N, C-alpha and C positions, 0 to 999 in steps of 0.2 A: 339368545341374548344379543343385543345390538352392539355396534362399535362403542368402545369406551368413550365417555364424554370428556372434553377438555375442560369444561366448567365443573365446579364441584357439585356433589350431591350433599344436600343439607340433611342431617339427622337430628330431629328434635328429640329431647330427652336422651341425648347421645352418651350420657354417663350412667344411665339406668341399666337394669338387668338385660333388657332386650336391646336397647340402643347401643350399648358397648359392643354387642355381638354383631349388630348390623354394620357398625363402623368397621369391625375387623373383616367381615365378609366382603364389603365393598372394596376395601383396600387390597384384600387378597385377589380380587378381580382386576386390580390396577386402576381403580377409579379414584379420582381426587375427592376428598371428603371434607366437609365442614361440620364440626360438632357444635350443636347448640346446647348450652347448659346455663343454668342460673348462676353457676360458680365459675371463677377463673380456672384456667388449666392448672392442674396439680403438677409439681415437678416430677419428672420421670414417669409420665403417664403411661399406662399399659399400652395405649394405642401407638405411642411413639416407638415402641420396641419392634413394631412390625416393619417399619420402614421410615421414610421421611415423615416428619410430624404432620398430622392433620391440621387443617385450619381450625380456629376456635372462635366461637361467637358467644359472648355473654348476653343472654336475652331471657326475658321472663314473659311467657305467654299470658299468665294470669294478671300481672301488673301492666303488661303492654309495653315494656321497655326493651330496647335493643333489637326489635324484630326486623325493622327495615334494613339494618346493616347485615343481619343474619341471612336474609333471603336474597340480598342483592347479587345478581349474576349467577344464581344457581340453575342447574339444568333440571333437577328433580329434588323433591322434598320427601323424606320418609318420616312420617309423623308418628313418633313413638312416645312423645310426652303425653302424660295423662294426669288428671286430677279427679276430684270427686264431684259428682253431681253437675249442676248447671255451670260451675266454673269450667268444667271440661268443654262444654259447648261454647262458652264465650272465648276460651282460649283458641279453639279451632276456628271460630269466626274471625278472631284477630289475625291469626296466621293466614287464613284465606284472603282476607281483605288486603293485608299488606303485600302478599304475593301477587295479587292481581294488579297492584299499582306499582310493582317493582320495575316495570319496563320489559319484563319477559313473560313467558308462559311455562313455568316449571310444571313438570309432571308430579302431581301430588299423590303419594302412596300412603294409605291410611290403614293402620292395624285396628281390627275390631274383634268381636267375640261371637262365636257360634251361639245362637239362641237369644240374641238381644231383642229379636222381634217375637220371641215366644215366652220368655220368662219375665214377668212383670216386677222386676226388682228396680229400686231407685237408681242404682248405678247403671243397670242395663238400659233403662229408659234414656239416661243421659248419653250413653254410647250410641244408641240408635239415633238420637237427635243429632249427634256429631256426625254420624254417617250422612244424614240428610244435608248437613252443611257442605260436606265434601261433594256430594252428588250435584248440588246446585251451585257449585263454586264458580263455574264458568272457565275453569282450567281443565286440562287433561287430568284424569284421575283414575286411580285403582284402589279398590277396597279389598283387603284380605281379612276374612274371619277365621279364627282358629279356636280350638278348644282350650281349656285351662292348661297353663304351663305346669310342668312337674314342680318347678320352684315354688309356685303359689300353693299347690296342694301340700307340699312338705312344710312350708312356712306356716300354713294354717294349723297343722298339728304341733309343730315345734313351739308355737306361741302358747300352747297349753302345757308346756313342760313342767311348770311349777304346781300344776293342779294334781290332786290325788287320783283323778280319773281323766280319761280322754273322752270328750263329748263329740258325738257325730249325729247325723240325721238318721232316723229310722225310716223304714218303709221302702227300702230299695232305691234311695236316691243314688244316681250314678253319674260318674265323671269319666272322661276319656283323655287323660293327661298327655301332653305333647312336649317334646323337647324344645326349649326356647332357641337353642342354637339352630335347629332345623328350620324354625320359623324365620330366624334372622337371614339364613341363606336364601329362603324364598323371597323375602322382602327385598334383599339386594338384587336378586335376579329380576324382580318386577320393576324396581327402580331403574335398572339399566336396559329394560325392554320397552316396548310400546305400551301406552295406556290400554288397560283391558277392562275398565269398568269394574264390575263385580267379579273378582277372581274366584277360582274354585276354592272351596273351603279346605282347611287342613285339620285333620283329627289325629289324635294319638293312635298307636297300634292296637291298644286294648281298652276295653270298657271295664271299670270296677265299680262296685257300690262303695259308698263312703265308709261303711264299717270295715270292709276289706282293706281300703286304703289306710284307715286308722291303724289297723293291726299290722300292716306292712311297715308303717312309720314307727310304730312302737318297737317292733323287732329290730329294725335298722338302728334305732337309738339305744338298744340294749335295755329297754324298759319292760317292766312286768305289770304296769298299771292296767287295770281293767278298762275296757271300752264301753261307754254308756250311750246307747242310742236314744235320742230324744225325738218324740213324735210331736212335731210342731204344725200348727194350722197355717192356712194362708194359700193364696193362689200361686205365689212364687214357688213355694215348697211343692205344691201339687205339680206344677209345671216341670220342676227338676225331677221329681219322681217319675214323670211320664216320659222322660228322655229329652227334655227341652234343651239340654246343654250338649247333646251328642251329635256327632256327624259320622254315624256308623258306616255310611256308604263312601266316606272319604277318609278312611283309616290309613293315611299315607305316611304317618310317622314311623320311624325305625326304632327309636329308643323307648323301651317300656319303662314303667315306673320302678320296677325292681332294679333294673340296671342303673337308673338315675340315683336311687337311694344308695346303691353300692358305691357309686362315684362320690356321692356327697358325704357319706358316713364311713366308708370303708367296708370290707367284707365281714 
């Protein structure tokens, strides 16, 4: 990791699940941080309990407001903000365009997903297009792809809590969940280091099929509802079944899904 910057590191989406942890990781390393959020700072923000308050920038990448003030004078940008579909691409374009004209050359660190070039889902196509925007941005850049976060997998099943059964994909569809805190630490290290282009991918420590993950979630929540596997058609489902979302040769995560569920729901 290089010497700590005197100018702030901007974290877009700095109040989201990943962004909050990136802010904490950067500040733990002694780096000044500027949080970009669509909302004003909340009183007694969690980030303020770590040390001196982080800078705050109210900006909206979708609407295009406040971005110039947010990027002014920053040494690096960790781009954690995300939205759906083409809006995500346009938001990244606005961020890049404004950063290029800000008078500096900030290091742009972009979080992406393992398999965006292998699984033909609408959301993944947009994430791949956003990657291309970063690669062509004319700024120093780093892209980190990771597998799905434990939080996302657990939320996917928690959203079905009112249904009489839990639905999942049949046919051996597999995921490799990773801890978002570990990803945040890696993003902070990348932002404080030299641009590296396409960084080595990060995958969780274990691979599970979706039915197994559903059963784990059910037990953790104390539920006895049956799990119903659905056999769905389509190229995206086939790609997931064939391992399109996995990074088995990069199983660098330490926290497995059972450990995460114990932390979330208790033993």
